[in-house]
Kinemage of the C-alpha trace (Angstrom):
@kinemage 1
@onewidth
@group {chain A} dominant
@subgroup {mainchain}
@vectorlist {calphas} color= white
{ca unk a 1} P 0.000 0.000 0.000
{ca unk a 2} L 2.867 2.337 0.741
{ca unk a 3} L 4.643 1.994 -2.642
{ca unk a 4} L 1.819 3.474 -4.775
{ca unk a 5} L 1.706 6.511 -2.486
{ca unk a 6} L 5.479 7.016 -2.695
{ca unk a 7} L 5.391 6.625 -6.493
{ca unk a 8} L 2.531 9.142 -6.772
{ca unk a 9} L 4.413 11.630 -4.600
{ca unk a 10} L 7.605 11.260 -6.659
{ca unk a 11} L 5.663 11.629 -9.889
{ca unk a 12} L 3.982 14.757 -8.544
{ca unk a 13} L 7.340 16.269 -7.563
{ca unk a 14} L 8.804 15.452 -10.991
{ca unk a 15} L 5.853 17.034 -12.801
{ca unk a 16} L 5.975 20.122 -10.566
{ca unk a 17} L 9.684 20.491 -11.336
{ca unk a 18} L 8.989 20.368 -15.066
{ca unk a 19} L 10.621 16.994 -15.559
{ca unk a 20} L 9.064 15.003 -18.370
{ca unk a 21} L 9.374 11.328 -19.084
{ca unk a 22} L 10.242 10.623 -22.704
{ca unk a 23} L 8.355 7.821 -24.337
{ca unk a 24} L 10.094 5.873 -27.019
{ca unk a 25} L 8.712 3.484 -29.573
{ca unk a 26} L 10.122 0.242 -30.930
{ca unk a 27} L 9.732 -0.151 -34.716
{ca unk a 28} L 10.423 -3.280 -36.754
{ca unk a 29} L 11.836 -3.462 -40.265
{ca unk a 30} L 12.233 -6.890 -41.814
{ca unk a 31} L 14.560 -8.042 -44.563
{ca unk a 32} L 13.041 -10.482 -47.042
{ca unk a 33} L 13.831 -11.242 -50.688
{ca unk a 34} L 16.881 -8.961 -50.489
{ca unk a 35} L 14.820 -5.890 -49.614
{ca unk a 36} L 13.627 -3.964 -46.579
{ca unk a 37} L 9.933 -4.160 -45.709
{ca unk a 38} L 9.713 -0.362 -46.153
{ca unk a 39} L 11.713 2.114 -48.214
{ca unk a 40} L 11.233 5.007 -45.773
{ca unk a 41} L 10.463 5.058 -42.062
{ca unk a 42} L 9.641 8.002 -39.796
{ca unk a 43} L 10.634 7.732 -36.140
{ca unk a 44} L 10.950 10.095 -33.195
{ca unk a 45} L 14.330 10.953 -31.705
{ca unk a 46} L 15.141 8.235 -29.147
{ca unk a 47} L 13.075 5.537 -30.890
{ca unk a 48} L 14.600 2.158 -31.727
{ca unk a 49} L 14.340 0.093 -34.886
{ca unk a 50} L 14.667 -3.676 -34.818
{ca unk a 51} L 15.996 -5.175 -38.057
{ca unk a 52} L 14.772 -8.772 -38.412
{ca unk a 53} L 16.237 -11.091 -41.048
{ca unk a 54} L 13.575 -13.247 -42.732
{ca unk a 55} L 15.840 -14.334 -45.594
{ca unk a 56} L 17.615 -17.723 -45.607
{ca unk a 57} L 20.986 -15.929 -45.837
{ca unk a 58} L 22.921 -13.338 -43.837
{ca unk a 59} L 22.407 -9.556 -43.871
{ca unk a 60} L 24.692 -6.832 -42.492
{ca unk a 61} L 22.775 -3.621 -41.841
{ca unk a 62} L 24.773 -0.391 -41.475
{ca unk a 63} L 24.770 3.382 -41.903
{ca unk a 64} L 27.578 5.820 -42.621
{ca unk a 65} L 25.360 8.891 -42.231
{ca unk a 66} L 27.468 11.412 -40.297
{ca unk a 67} L 26.516 11.413 -36.611
{ca unk a 68} L 24.322 8.324 -36.963
{ca unk a 69} L 26.881 5.695 -37.969
{ca unk a 70} L 26.333 2.061 -37.002
{ca unk a 71} L 27.192 -1.443 -38.214
{ca unk a 72} L 25.136 -4.365 -36.917
{ca unk a 73} L 27.480 -7.003 -38.337
{ca unk a 74} L 26.315 -10.058 -40.248
{ca unk a 75} L 23.344 -11.918 -38.786
{ca unk a 76} L 21.430 -15.000 -40.004
{ca unk a 77} L 17.813 -15.912 -40.686
{ca unk a 78} L 15.489 -15.408 -37.726
{ca unk a 79} L 17.756 -13.032 -35.809
{ca unk a 80} L 17.051 -9.375 -35.169
{ca unk a 81} L 19.359 -6.537 -34.185
{ca unk a 82} L 18.360 -3.166 -32.851
{ca unk a 83} L 19.482 0.432 -33.352
{ca unk a 84} L 18.438 3.507 -31.357
{ca unk a 85} L 18.194 6.754 -33.334
{ca unk a 86} L 19.225 9.716 -31.149
{ca unk a 87} L 19.962 12.432 -33.709
{ca unk a 88} L 17.331 14.209 -35.816
{ca unk a 89} L 17.734 14.045 -39.592
{ca unk a 90} L 17.643 11.526 -42.412
{ca unk a 91} L 19.705 8.369 -41.917
{ca unk a 92} L 20.627 6.289 -44.961
{ca unk a 93} L 20.579 2.561 -44.093
{ca unk a 94} L 21.968 -0.196 -46.315
{ca unk a 95} L 23.004 -3.848 -46.329
{ca unk a 96} L 26.739 -4.388 -46.798
{ca unk a 97} L 26.112 -7.790 -48.398
{ca unk a 98} L 23.301 -6.665 -50.734
{ca unk a 99} L 24.011 -3.096 -51.930
{ca unk a 100} L 20.643 -2.834 -53.675
{ca unk a 101} L 18.980 -2.797 -50.221
{ca unk a 102} L 18.403 0.812 -49.154
{ca unk a 103} L 16.241 2.427 -46.480
{ca unk a 104} L 15.813 6.013 -45.310
{ca unk a 105} L 14.999 6.604 -41.654
{ca unk a 106} L 13.689 10.095 -40.953
{ca unk a 107} L 14.350 10.929 -37.307
{ca unk a 108} L 12.146 13.758 -36.009
{ca unk a 109} L 12.557 15.895 -32.884
């Protein structure tokens, strides 16, 4: 009984102080038939994208967009790897093993 009261008091203090709790969303993009499930994705700053491989071969998802660089390494069928997008702007995402695979992630404030 005491914990809900303490939580409510702390939440009230945080709100009174102007502290906000950021909510983030988890998005999923799959890779199948040597292509991403979408060509363009809009996310909010702080959101994460899970890249799930549905192909029977490896993919290696990466970006060299300045300030948003990442390389997930090669991963097989059924596995997923995640990236958090913390900088606003457009991030170009590709597969190192299949250069025809391209995705734009628009990260909004």
